[in-house]
Structures are given as C-alpha cells and as structure tokens.
C-alpha positions in Angstrom: 0.6 -12.4 -4.4 -1.6 -10.6 -7.0 -1.0 -12.7 -10.1 1.3 -10.0 -11.6 4.9 -10.2 -12.5 6.1 -8.1 -9.5 4.7 -10.4 -6.8 5.8 -13.4 -8.8 9.4 -12.2 -8.9 9.1 -11.3 -5.2 8.1 -14.9 -4.5 11.0 -16.3 -6.6 13.6 -14.1 -4.8 12.4 -15.2 -1.4 12.1 -18.8 -2.4 15.8 -18.8 -3.2 16.6 -17.7 0.3 16.2 -19.5 3.6 12.6 -18.6 4.4 9.7 -20.8 5.5 7.6 -19.4 2.7 4.0 -19.5 1.7 1.8 -17.3 -0.5 -1.5 -15.6 0.0 -3.9 -14.1 -2.5 -6.4 -11.5 -1.5 -9.8 -11.6 -3.1 -11.0 -8.0 -2.6 -13.6 -7.6 -5.4 -15.8 -9.8 -7.5 -17.8 -8.7 -10.5 -20.4 -11.3 -9.5 -21.1 -9.2 -6.4 -22.5 -6.6 -8.9 -24.0 -8.7 -11.7 -25.0 -11.9 -9.9 -23.5 -13.9 -12.8 -20.4 -16.0 -13.3 -19.1 -13.9 -16.2 -16.2 -11.5 -16.0 -14.5 -12.6 -12.8 -11.1 -10.9 -13.1 -9.9 -12.2 -9.8 -10.2 -15.9 -11.0 -7.6 -15.3 -13.7 -5.3 -13.7 -11.1 -5.8 -16.6 -8.7 -5.0 -19.1 -11.5 -1.7 -17.2 -12.3 -0.7 -17.2 -8.6 -1.2 -21.0 -8.4 0.8 -21.5 -11.6 3.7 -19.6 -10.2 3.5 -21.3 -6.8 3.5 -24.7 -8.4 6.6 -23.8 -10.3 8.3 -22.6 -7.1 6.9 -25.4 -5.0 5.2 -23.0 -2.6 1.9 -23.6 -0.7 -0.6 -20.9 -1.4 -4.1 -20.0 -0.2 -6.8 -17.4 -1.1 -8.2 -15.2 1.6 -11.6 -13.6 0.9 -11.5 -10.0 2.1 -14.2 -8.7 -0.2 -16.5 -7.8 2.7 -13.8 -5.9 4.5 -12.8 -4.1 1.3 -16.4 -3.1 0.6 -17.0 -1.8 4.1 -13.6 -0.2 4.8 -12.6 1.1 1.4 -15.2 1.1 -1.3 -18.3 2.4 0.6 -16.3 5.3 2.2 -14.8 6.2 -1.2 -18.3 6.1 -2.7 -19.6 8.5 -0.2 -16.7 10.9 -0.9 -17.3 10.8 -4.6 -20.9 11.5 -4.1 -20.0 14.5 -2.0 -17.8 15.8 -4.8 -14.3 15.2 -3.4 -11.6 13.0 -4.9 -10.6 10.0 -2.7 -7.7 7.7 -3.2 -8.9 4.1 -2.5 -5.6 2.5 -3.2 -3.9 4.2 -0.2 -6.7 3.1 2.1 -6.7 -0.4 0.7 -3.0 -0.7 1.7 -3.7 0.6 5.2 -7.1 -1.1 5.9 -6.8 -4.3 4.0 -3.3 -5.4 2.8 -1.5 -4.1 5.9 -4.6 -4.3 8.2 -7.2 -7.1 7.7 -4.8 -9.4 5.8 -2.1 -9.3 8.5 -4.7 -10.4 11.0 -5.4 -13.5 8.8 -1.8 -14.5 8.4 -0.8 -17.9 9.8 1.4 -18.3 12.8 5.0 -19.2 11.9 5.9 -22.9 12.0 8.5 -22.1 14.8 5.7 -20.9 17.0 6.4 -17.2 16.6 3.3 -15.1 16.2 5.3 -12.6 14.1 5.6 -13.5 10.4 7.2 -11.4 7.8 5.0 -10.0 5.1 6.5 -9.5 1.6 4.9 -7.7 -1.2 5.8 -6.7 -4.8 5.6 -3.0 -4.1 8.4 -0.8 -5.4 9.6 0.6 -2.0 12.5 0.2 0.3 12.7 -0.1 4.1 15.6 0.4 6.5 15.9 0.5 10.3 16.8 3.7 12.1 19.8 3.8 14.4 18.9 2.6 17.9 20.2 4.2 21.1 20.4 0.7 22.6 23.0 -1.5 21.0 21.1 -4.8 21.6 17.9 -3.5 20.0 16.9 -2.8 16.4 15.8 0.7 15.4 12.5 1.7 14.1 11.3 0.9 10.5 11.6 3.7 7.9 9.8 3.6 4.5 12.0 4.9 1.7 11.4 5.6 -2.0 12.3 2.8 -4.4 15.5 2.9 -6.5 13.3 2.9 -9.6 11.7 6.3 -9.1 9.5 5.9 -12.1 7.8 2.9 -10.4 8.1 4.1 -6.8 4.9 3.2 -4.9 5.6 4.8 -1.5 2.8 7.3 -2.1 0.3 4.4 -1.9 2.0 3.0 1.2 2.2 6.2 3.3 -0.9 5.3 5.3 0.3 2.1 6.8 1.1 1.9 10.5 4.5 1.4 12.0 3.4 -2.0 13.2 2.6 -3.0 9.6 5.8 -1.6 8.2 7.8 -3.4 10.9 6.7 -6.7 9.4 7.0 -5.7 5.8 9.6 -6.9 3.2 10.0 -5.1 -0.1 12.4 -7.3 -2.2 12.0 -5.2 -5.3 12.9 -1.9 -3.7 16.4 -1.9 -5.1 15.5 -3.2 -8.6 14.5 -1.5 -11.8 11.3 -2.6 -13.4 13.3 -3.7 -16.5 15.4 -5.9 -14.2 12.3 -7.5 -12.7 11.0 -8.4 -16.1 14.3 -9.9 -17.0 14.3 -12.0 -13.9 10.8 -13.3 -14.6 11.9 -14.3 -18.1 15.1 -15.9 -17.0 13.3 -18.0 -14.5 10.5 -18.7 -16.9 7.8 -17.5 -14.6 4.3 -17.9 -16.1 3.6 -14.2 -15.5 6.7 -12.9 -17.2 4.9 -11.4 -20.1 1.8 -10.3 -18.2 0.8 -6.6 -18.7 0.7 -4.2 -15.8 -2.6 -3.5 -14.2 -3.4 0.2 -14.0 -6.0 2.3 -12.4 -8.4 1.6 -9.5 -8.6 -2.1 -8.8 -12.4 -2.4 -8.5 -13.1 -0.7 -11.9 -11.2 -3.5 -13.6 -12.1 -4.0 -17.2 -15.5 -2.5 -17.0 -14.5 0.5 -19.0 -14.8 4.2 -18.0 -14.6 5.2 -14.4 -17.6 7.5 -14.7 -19.8 4.7 -16.1 -18.7 2.5 -13.2 -19.5 5.0 -10.5 -22.8 6.0 -12.1 -24.0 2.4 -11.5 -23.8 3.1 -7.8 -24.6 6.8 -7.5 -27.9 8.2 -9.0 -27.5 11.3 -11.2 -27.5 14.7 -9.3 -27.8 17.4 -12.0 -26.3 20.8 -11.4 -24.9 23.9 -13.1 -21.5 24.5 -14.6 -20.6 28.2 -14.2 -17.8 30.2 -15.9 -16.2 31.7 -12.7 -14.8 34.6 -14.7 -18.2 35.8 -15.9 -20.7 34.2 -13.5 -22.7 32.9 -16.4 -24.0 29.3 -16.7 -22.3 27.6 -19.6 -23.5 24.0 -19.2 -24.9 21.4 -16.8 -23.5 18.3 -15.2 -25.0 15.0 -14.0 -22.9 14.7 -10.8 -20.0 16.4 -9.1 -18.1 13.1 -9.2 -17.8 13.3 -12.9 -15.3 16.2 -12.7 -12.0 16.7 -10.8 -10.4 20.0 -10.1 -7.7 20.7 -12.7 -9.5 18.5 -15.3 -10.4 19.9 -18.7 -14.1 20.3 -19.4 -15.5 20.2 -22.9 -18.0 23.1 -23.1 -19.3 24.3 -26.4 -19.1 28.0 -27.1 -16.1 28.8 -24.8 -13.3 30.4 -26.8 -10.6 28.7 -24.7 -10.7 25.2 -23.3 -12.3 25.3 -19.8 -10.8 23.7 -16.7 -12.5 22.9 -13.4 -11.3 25.3 -10.7 -13.8 24.7 -7.9 -16.8 22.6 -6.9 -19.4 24.0 -4.5 -20.9 21.0 -2.8 -23.8 22.9 -1.1 -25.1 24.4 -4.4 -24.0 21.4 -6.5 -22.2 23.7 -8.8 -19.0 23.2 -10.8 -17.0 26.3 -11.6 -14.7 26.5 -14.6 -12.2 29.0 -16.0 -10.7 29.4 -19.4 -7.1 28.3 -20.1 -4.8 25.6 -18.8 -2.5 28.2 -17.1 -5.3 30.2 -15.4 -4.1 31.4 -12.1 -7.3 30.2 -10.4 -6.0 26.7 -10.9 -3.0 27.5 -8.7 -2.9 26.5 -5.0 -0.5 28.0 -2.5 -1.5 26.0 0.6 -3.7 23.2 1.8 -5.5 22.1 4.9 -5.0 18.4 5.7 -7.2 16.5 8.2 -6.4 13.3 10.1 -2.7 13.5 9.4 -1.0 10.3 10.7 2.7 10.0 11.0 4.1 6.5 10.6 6.0 7.1 13.8 2.8 8.2 15.5 4.4 8.8 18.9 7.3 10.8 17.5 6.1 13.5 15.1 8.9 15.8 13.6 10.1 18.7 15.7 9.2 22.1 14.3 5.5 21.5 13.6 4.5 24.2 16.1 7.2 26.7 15.3 6.7 30.0 13.4 8.6 28.7 10.4 7.0 25.3 10.5 8.6 21.9 9.7 10.5 21.8 6.4 9.6 18.8 4.3 8.7 17.5 0.8 5.2 16.7 -0.2 3.4 14.7 -2.9 -0.2 15.1 -3.7 -0.4 12.5 -6.5 1.5 9.3 -7.3 3.2 10.6 -10.4 4.3 14.0 -9.2 7.8 14.7 -7.9 8.1 15.8 -4.3 8.1 19.6 -3.8 9.4 21.6 -0.8 6.9 22.9 1.7 6.5 24.1 5.3 4.2 22.1 7.6 2.3 23.6 10.6 0.2 21.5 13.0 -2.8 22.9 14.8 -2.2 22.4 18.5 -4.1 19.6 20.1 -5.3 18.1 16.8 -4.0 15.9 14.0 -4.7 18.6 11.4 -1.9 20.3 9.5 -1.5 23.2 7.1 1.0 22.7 4.3 2.3 25.8 2.5 4.2 25.2 -0.8 7.3 27.0 -1.7 5.9 27.3 -5.2 2.2 27.1 -6.1 0.8 23.8 -7.5 -2.0 23.4 -10.1 -5.1 21.4 -9.9 -5.4 20.2 -6.3 -8.7 18.7 -5.1 -10.1 18.1 -1.6 -10.1 14.3 -0.9 -6.7 13.8 -2.4 -4.0 12.5 -0.1 -1.0 14.6 0.9 2.1 12.5 1.6 5.1 14.0 3.5 8.7 13.1 2.8 11.9 14.3 4.5 13.8 17.2 3.0 15.8 14.8 0.8 12.5 13.5 -0.6 13.4 9.8 0.3 11.9 9.0 3.7 8.1 8.8 4.0 6.8 10.4 7.1 3.0 10.0 6.9 -0.1 11.3 5.2 -3.5 12.9 5.6 -6.5 13.9 3.5 -6.8 17.3 1.9 -10.0 19.1 3.2 -9.4 22.6 1.7 -7.2 24.6 -0.6 -6.0 28.2 -0.7 -4.8 30.2 -3.8 -3.4 33.0 -1.7 
C-alpha cells in the first residue's frame, strides 16, 4: 500500500474476500537522506494514511525499508544516465527491481506454510492465464492493459519478470478511476479525497525536476547549436536539463526551437526551428537489453525478413503504434521500425511491446539510438 486511494480500495476489495490478508508499505525515499533534518518527510504522511486505512479494515500492516535498495538499483543508475545525457524511466525499473523484486523477497511466508504468497497492488492493469496444453495445469501469466485506458499503467509494469507477474493480483484492472473514487467514498476510506501523486517519486514536493537533479550533478556547461545553420545560439549547464523533442527558449530565433539531438562526446545540444520540423521525426530505434516477460518463449518472426508485427509504446501517455521488430541473432538487442514516424524520441526511454491488438504486454528494453531515415 502506498497511502493513495488506489491501493486503499485494493485493500478493501480483497478484505471483502476470503484472503488471509496483510499490508506492506515500502519506504523507498526519505528527504532526511538528503537534508539530514526531520523536516519534509513525505513518506511519513503516506505511512500514516496506510495505517489509518488498515485500522478501518482491521488489517495488520508493516513498513519495509527498501531505501538502500532503491538508491543502489534505481536512483544511482538513473543519475548516471541523466549525467550522460540520456532520458531514463526510473518508475519502470522501480517496479522491476524493487516492488516486484526486493519487496517480494521480504514478503512473509503464508500462514498455511506455503512459500508462495499473492502480491496485490493498486496498479491499473489486468492479468489472465494463457491456455495450457495440460488440462491439470494452469497456463502462463499474461499482462494486459487496464479497462480504463486513460489510467492504464502497463507501460510501467513491462519490465517485471514472469515470476513476479505470476504472483501478482490487480483488483483495479477492470474498474474505471471514477468507480474507484466512488468505492472509496462509499466505504468511507480515509484516503477517498486524496489527490493523485504525479511524476517521479523521489522528486516529491521539492519543486522542479531540474533543480532536484542539479543538487546531485555538478554543472557541465556546453553549447546549444542551431542544426540548420551550424551557428551557436546559446549555452546550457548540463545535457540532463533538455530532452529530445522538448521546446528550448532561445532569444533571437524567429521560430521556437526544439531539441533534435544531443552529442554526448562534445556536450552539445542541437536544436531546430518549428514543432513540425522533420528532424524531430524518428522512423526506427535500436533497443538494447530487450527482455520478454516470457523470457524462454520470444515471439516467432523476430528473425524473419518482415520481422515480428507488434504495437509499441515509448511513453506512458502515448497510444500503441504498429511496428515491425527485428532481433539481432545471438543478442537481446532489437530494431523496431515504425509504420509511421514518431516525433521526439530520446535514447534512454523505454520501448514497450504489445501484441497486434495493443492489449497484451510482451516486454521492454532501453532505446540506445534513433534513426530518421
């Protein structure tokens, strides 16, 4: 449980069923780790709300401190990537390494002696079991998009393993967000009116992302160059302050400039005028360390001349788009070619593959390079 309305309603739905139920709260980040003071500890308010809900539902709850694991496995690797000028997605790796990784290892053994416990979250996602060739056995778990497509969170869950997905329950997967709010109000849950948390978890209420990152990474000044003229138009204090596709306010340019490329070796940011500039368009991407959820059974067609037909998402909010996927033999690297070009793609972003219907999540990997031809 996180202290939000979604995990609170998840707990209520399960408490009304025949489960031997207990709650866990992860402490992943503490502002005291940065400031050394007792002020501004957002996690403490979250923990208080979890306890209030659990008291109402008569559920035992405990806090598990995973801040060390989060720092080492999620934050520091992301920090290195930002410093190198790429755009990581810490939320995806948090789900893989922490929530469906380190946390699962800390879960208690079930009271009936079974080492396997179910793990329910408030994510908007669905799960089903594939058909089994053996009647007495259950099929394999499949991660599916939520019924509420505006709240679907499968993009953030695409990195979890099959073993983690096997134990997962997503009680909100078939509900709309409005229905979840109504359930919370009907059952008078203490978090019914709580606002949604948005953005990267460790930035919290500190303010702007750039200010937060700059407290960990020293300035690294470089040039901003108009790629259409080759002239220097401004300077920057660090590649991490700009993302490809992002607008850049540069005095003197007749049209608003947009970031089209970052040269890590020369520490240079290249911009081009106009939101519809063709230099922003990407036709294909190289993706490294691609991991299929069914790791031992990748889709057929990855090595064919036409590739494997699928849908892909490169950001949480975008709709899946059709593509062809080609795997480099003997590696876990893939090339993804889009049916239609996509604007503003940055190395470091995560490419998530779905089936041709755009419903079943197949896996994900990290974008290492882009091509506009």
